[in-house]
N, C-alpha and C positions, 0 to 999 in steps of 0.2 A: 512781582506785583506787590505793592505796598499800600494799604489803606491809610489815607491821610486824614480824612474827615467824613463824618456821617451826620446827617441832620434830618429831623422829622418835624413837620408842622403845617400850619395853615395860617389864615389871616388873624387868628385870635390867640394861638398858643403854639409853642415850638420848643425844641431842644437841639443843641449842637454839641457834638463830641469831637474835639480836635486834639486830644491829648495822646493819640497813638504815636508810637515810635518804632524804630527798627527793632528787630529781635522780639523778645518775650514781653507781652502786655497782659496784665491780669486786672480785670474789672471785678471789684468786690463790693459787697454791701452787708449790712447786718440783718437783712430781711429779704424775703423772696419777691417783694413787690416794689422794688426801687428803680425798675426800668432797664435792668441789664439785658433781659431777653428782647425787649422792644428795640434796643439799639442793635443787637446782633441780627435780629430778623430784618431790621431796616436795611442793613448792608446787603443781605442776601436778596431781599425783595427788589431793591434798586438794581441789582445785577441780573434780575430776571427770574428769580426763584418763585415758586408758588407761595402764596401767603400762609404762614403758620404762626401768626401772632397769638398772644393769649386771647381767649374767648371774650374777655371783658374789654378788650381794646378795639374800638371801631376803626380799623385800619383804612376803610374806604374813604374816610373824611380827611385824609392827610396827603401831603406831598412827601416824597422820600428822596433824599439827596445823598450821593456818595461821591467822594473825590479820592482818586487813587493815582499812584504813579506806576507806569508800565513802560519799560524800556526808555527811561529818562524822559517820558512824556507825561504831562499832567492831564488826566482825563476826568471829566465831570459828567455825571449822569443824574437826571431827575426823573422819577417815575410817579405818575398819578393814574390810578386805575390800570388800564392795559397799555397806556401810551408812555413813551419815553422821549426825553430830549437829551441829547449827548453833545458835549463840546470837546472836540479834539483839536488842540492848538487853537487856530482861529476859526475853525469850521464848526457850525452848529447844525446838527442833524436831528430830524424829527422822525420817530418811528411809531407806527400804528400799534404794533404788538411785539411779542417776544420773538416771533419768527424773523421779523425785519431786523431787530436788534442783533440776533445771533448771526445773521448773514453778514451784516456790517462788521461785527466783531471779528468773525473768522477771516474776513477779507482785509481789514484795515488795522486791527489791533493785535490779535494773536490767532493763529489757525486753530479751529475747534475740530475735534474728531468727528468722523462720519461712520455710521453703522447701517446695516441693512435692517429695516424695520417694515414689516408688512409688505415685503417684496420690493421696497423702494429704498434707494440710498438717501439718507437724511442726516443733516447736521444735528447732533444731539442737543436737546434743549437744556437750559440751565438747571432745570429741576433735577436732571440726572447728573449733569457735569459737576455741580457744586458738591455733590455727595462724595467726591474724591478728596475734598479738603475741608468739609464742614459737617459737624454733628450738632443738631439742635437739642434743645432741652426735652422735646417730646418726640414721639415716634422712634424711640431707640430700640429697634428690633434687631437682634443679632442674626436672625434667620432670614432676613429680607432687607431690601432697600427701603428707605423712607419714601413717602409719596409714590407708591407703586401702582397708581391707577392706570397709567399708559405704558410705562416701562417696567421691566422685571429684572431679576437678578442676572439673567444671561445677557441682557442689554448692557448692564453695568460692566460685566466682564468683557464683552465685545468692545466696549468703549476703551477699556484699559489696553486691550490688544491694539486698537487703532492708534492710541496715543504713543504706543511703543513701536508703531510702524508695522504691526502684524495684523493688518485688516483682513477682510474677506478674500477668498481665492479669486483668481482672475476670471474663471468661468462660473456662472451661476448653475445651480442644479438643473434648471430648465434647459440651459444650453447643453449641459452634459448629457441629459436624456435625449435631446434632439440629435446630438452627434452620434450617440449609440444607435438611434433609430436609422440614421442615414447609413451608418456602416452596415447594419443588418440588411437594409434594402439593397445596397450595392452588392453585398456578398451574395444575396439571393439572386440578383440579376446575373452575376457572374456564373453562379451555379447553373442557372437556367441555360445560359449560353453554352456551357460545357456539357450539359446533359439534355440536349434539346428533345430527346425522345421521352424524357420523364417529366415533361413540363407540367402535367396535371398534378403532380405531387408537390409542386412548388407552392410557396406561400406569398408569392409576389402579387402585384396588383391585378394581373390578369386572372389569377386563380380565384380571387375574391368574387369574381362574377359567377363562378361555378359552385363555390362553397358557401353555404349560408353562415356557418360558424366563423369562417375567415372574414366574411363581410361584416358580421355583427361586431367582432372585435376591432376591426379597422375603423368602423364607423363610430364606435364608442370612444376610441382614443381621439379621433378627430373632433368630436363634439366637446370633449373635455378641454382640448387645446383651444378650441374656438371660444368657449366660455371664459377661460382664463385670460386670453388676450383681450377679449371684449371688456371684461371687468377693469383691466388695467387702463384701457383707453378711456373709459368713463371717469376713472379717478384722475387721470391726467387732464382731461377736459375740464373737470370741476376746478382743479387747481389753476388752470389757465384762465378760466372765467373769473375767478376770484381776483387773480393778479391784474387782469385787464380792467375790472371794475374799479379797483383801488387806484390804478394808474390814471384812469379817466377822471376820477374825483380830484386827484392832485393836479392834473393838467388844467382842470377848470379853476382850481385855486390859484395856479400860476397866472392864468389869464386875468383873474380878478385883481391880483396884486400888481400886475403890470399896468392895469388900467388906472391905478391911483397916480395922480399927478398934482403935486402941490405948487407947480409953477404955471398954472393955467392963466392965460393972458387976461381973461376977464375977471379974475378973482382968485380966491384960494379955497382949498378943500376944508370944509367944516362939518362937525356933527350936527345933524338936524335937531337932536334932542337938547344938547347942552351948549352948542355953538363953539365947542372946543376944536382946536386944530390937531389934537392928538388922536391918531387913528390906530386901532388895534386889529391884529389878525388873530382870530381864535380858531383852535383846532377842534372845538367842541362838536361841530356838525360832522366832522370827518372821523375823529378818533373816539368820540364819546368820553372825552376827558375835559379838564378845565384849564387847559393851557391857553395863555393869551400873550401875544408878542406886540410890542410897540412898533408899528410900521409907519409912523408919521414921518420918518426920515428916509431918504433914498438909500442910505447906507444899510439900514436895517432891512429894508425891503429886499435889497439885492442879496443880503446874507440869507434871508429866509428862502428867496427864490432859488439861490444856488443849492441850498440844502434839498429843496423839493425836486429840482431838476436832477440831482444825483439820485434821489429816490426813484424818480420816473425812469432813469436809465437802468437802474437795478431791476425794475419791473419789466422793462423791455427785454433785458437779457433773460429774465426768468421766463417770459412768454415765448421768446425764441427757442430757449432750451426745451420747454414743454412741447412746443409745436413740432420741433424736430423729433422728439421722442414719440409723439403721437403718430407722426408720419411713418416712423420705423415700425411701430406696432401695427399700423394700418397695412403696410406692405406685408408684414408677417401674416396678418389676417387674410389678405388676398391669396397668399400662397397656400394657406391652410384650406381655404374655400375652393381652391382650384381642384377639380376632379378629373382624374384620368379617364379617358374614354377608350375602351378596348372592345373591338368588334369580335364577334364569334369567329370570323374567319381568321383574325390574327391570333386568336387563342389556339385554334386547331393547327394553323400553319405558322406558328410563332417564328421559328427560325427560317424555314424554307421560303416563305412569302415576303418576309420583311427584311431580313439581313442576307447579304451575300457572305461568303466565307471571309473575305477580307474585311468587310464591315464588322463582323463579329469579333475578329481578332483585334481590330482597332479599338472597338468598344471595351473589350476585356482589359486592354492596356490602360485605357482611360480610367476604368473602374479601379484597377490596382493602384494607380497614382492617387486617386481620390481617397481610397481607403487608407493608404499609407499616410496621407496628409492629415486625415481625421484622427487616426490613431496617434500621430505625433502630438496633436493638440491635447488629447486625453492623457498621454504619457507625461507631457510637460506640466499639465495641470496637476496630475497626481503627485509628481515629484515636488511641485511647488507646495501643494497641500500638505504633503508629508513633512517637508522641511519647515513650513510655517507652523504646523501643529507641534512639531518638536520644540520650536522656539517659543510657542505659546506656553507649552508645558513648563519650559525652563523659566519663563517670566513669572507664571503663577507660583511655581515652586520657590523662586527667589523672594517673592512678596511674603509668602507664608513662612518661609524660613526666618525672614527679618521680623515678622510678627512674633514668632516664638522667642527669638533672641531678645527683643525688647521686653517681652513678658517676663522672661527669666531675670532681666535686669530689675524690673519693678517688683517682682515677687519671686525671689530665688527659691522659696519654700513651696511655691504653688505647684499644683499637680495638673494644671490644664495643658493640653497640647493641641494647637490649632492645625487642622488639616485642610481647611478651606477658608475662603473669604466670608462664608456664611455658615452658621450652624444649622443643624437639622431642626425642623419645626418642633419636634418633641424634645429638643435639647437646647432650648433658649437660655442664654445666660441671664442672670439677674443680679441685682445688688452691685457690689464693687467689682465683681467679675465682668459684668457688662460694661462698666465704666472703663476698666482696663482694656477690654477687648476693642472698644471703639477707639480708644486712645492709640494703642499700638498699631491698629489697622491704618489710621490716617498717617502716622509717622512712617510706617513701612511703605505705604504707597508713595510718599514723598521721596524716601530714600532710594527706591528702585526706579521710579519713573522720572525722578529729578525735576518735577515741575516747580514753578516759582510762585504759585499761589499761596496766600497766607493760610496757615492752619487755624481754623476757628472752631472752638468747642464751647458750647454754652453749657454751663453747670458741669464743669469738668471733674469736680469732686463729688458728684452725686453718689448717694448711697454710702456716705461716710467712708470715703477713701482714707486709709490710715495716713498719719503724718509721714512715716518713713516712705511709703509708696508715693505720696504726693511729692516729697522732696526729690526722689529719683525721677519722677515724671517731669518735674520742672527742669531738672538737669538735662534730660533728653530734649526738652523744648528749647533750652538755651543753646544746645549743641548744633542746631541747624541754622543755615543762613536765611531761611524764610522768616517772614514776620509771623508771629504766633499771637493769637488773641484768645484768651481764656476768661471765663467768668465763674464766680463762685460766691456762695453765701457763707459768711464767717460767723462762728458762734461768738458770744460775748467775750469769752476769755481769749479768743483768737484775734481780736481787733488790733490792727497795726502790725500784724506778723509779716506783711510784705513790704513795709515802708522802707526798710534798709537792706533788702535782699539784693545783692550785687547782680547786675545783668537782668534785672526785672523792673519794668515800668508799671508801677501800681496806680490804678485809677480808682479812686475811692468814691462810692455812691452812698456812703452812710448818711450824708446830710440831705439826701433827696426826700421829699415828702412822699409818704406811702401812696402808691397807685396814682402819682401825679408828677411824673417826670417832666411833662410838657407844661410850660407856663408863658405868660405874656412877656417876660423879661428878654426872651430870645427872638421875639417876632421881627424886630427891626433888622437884626443881623441875618436872620433866616431869609427875609425878603431881599436883602442885599446879595446873598448867595445865589438866589434864583434869578435876580436881575443880571447876574453875570452870565446866565444862559438866555438873557433877553426875555425872561418869563415874568409875567405879572400874576400874583396870586389872586385867584377869584375870591371875592368877598362872600362869606357865607350868609 
């Protein structure tokens, strides 16, 4: 993946950065308020990251545009608020939120990793995913991830496992517990059949009718299982209702667009307010954003309708998947709610009155086959877990080893030794140590996972990284095939130091007005960029 262009703006002011090249790019300035962080954050925000702009920058008032190359395809994304518009080749897609964007991205651009979060399989959000290749100017905590409100450190590690193909085990812990209970129940039934005269000492269902303690334990386990399944059904139903509501709104929008007809026999379609024949489709009522598309031509209407129909199909697939999962959980719930009825006579004469000798022998054979099958599942799962865990340990060890190798390159005299992807809370690195830690971590992740995302570090020389360490770091950055984008603030005596560095594309922000990177000079070009996505900027 290679960033080609990034732009920020609205109808009155804008800025466009299109000087990025392959390999190493360094954006520098002579002060901290020349717009470097706004450009870097604009890239990540347009890709779906949570907003982390400087507090003085009113990011809600602007559109954010990023253009990048992925697998020889040029992809353009514009974000305003929570809504996204994406152009992939000739197709224009409209997304209500990050969830829709990531599902499309995973299906049509590049597969995104999935992890188990809150007992559900989910595609990781960009806020976690980008931390694999991006470090911002703020929230640089060596003991934790950035933006750790929903995700945590273990989620980040699980994401790395998923990227390496070492995801979660085939059987969930709930299924493992269920298999163990089935084995225990079948074993007990076999024991009862073989020791029919000692039936009252058994712990099977029949004895629960005679023993208060056995009944209490069995009932408690059943209630816990019922509550767990019921809670999952409620969450699935909520997700399905949300998907259905959004699908219905888009279906209504398609009907409205199809009703537009500029070849009406008795006249032509005009605006009642201004008498114009230009008709626009706005996503405002649906997405709470300010996107407007010119749909006065049949071609543009068909383009927008095709995008919305694709979105509707995605919602239908999601609704079908959720309905299927709900049905499975409902069947599970019914099985849990089913209660075995055992009469007093069957308890007293368990073997004699219910089974003949041949029936008992047949049943024991069935039980042995069932137990063997269940144990095989557990054995296969345990072998898989053991093998996977060993591979996971190897992966983490390789990343950490690479981090230490890179650290020794940058600081041969340094005495740090990394043993984890994160430090302990009471051992947080600061100053240049933290700068080097984040740097080597990103480049180690790229080296081991071999991803093709650009490495982006805002303020990569923070805390006065020495010249020798900086030169070695730049050498490491130039040594990988990925695009690298770094930013830094130069001291007065350092101005021009990157101008003639071989293999480095220097983007100089010295001439930018302080705290005013956006201006009217770029508005026309910015509007043209958005018009390429059939977008009209809403006038403020």
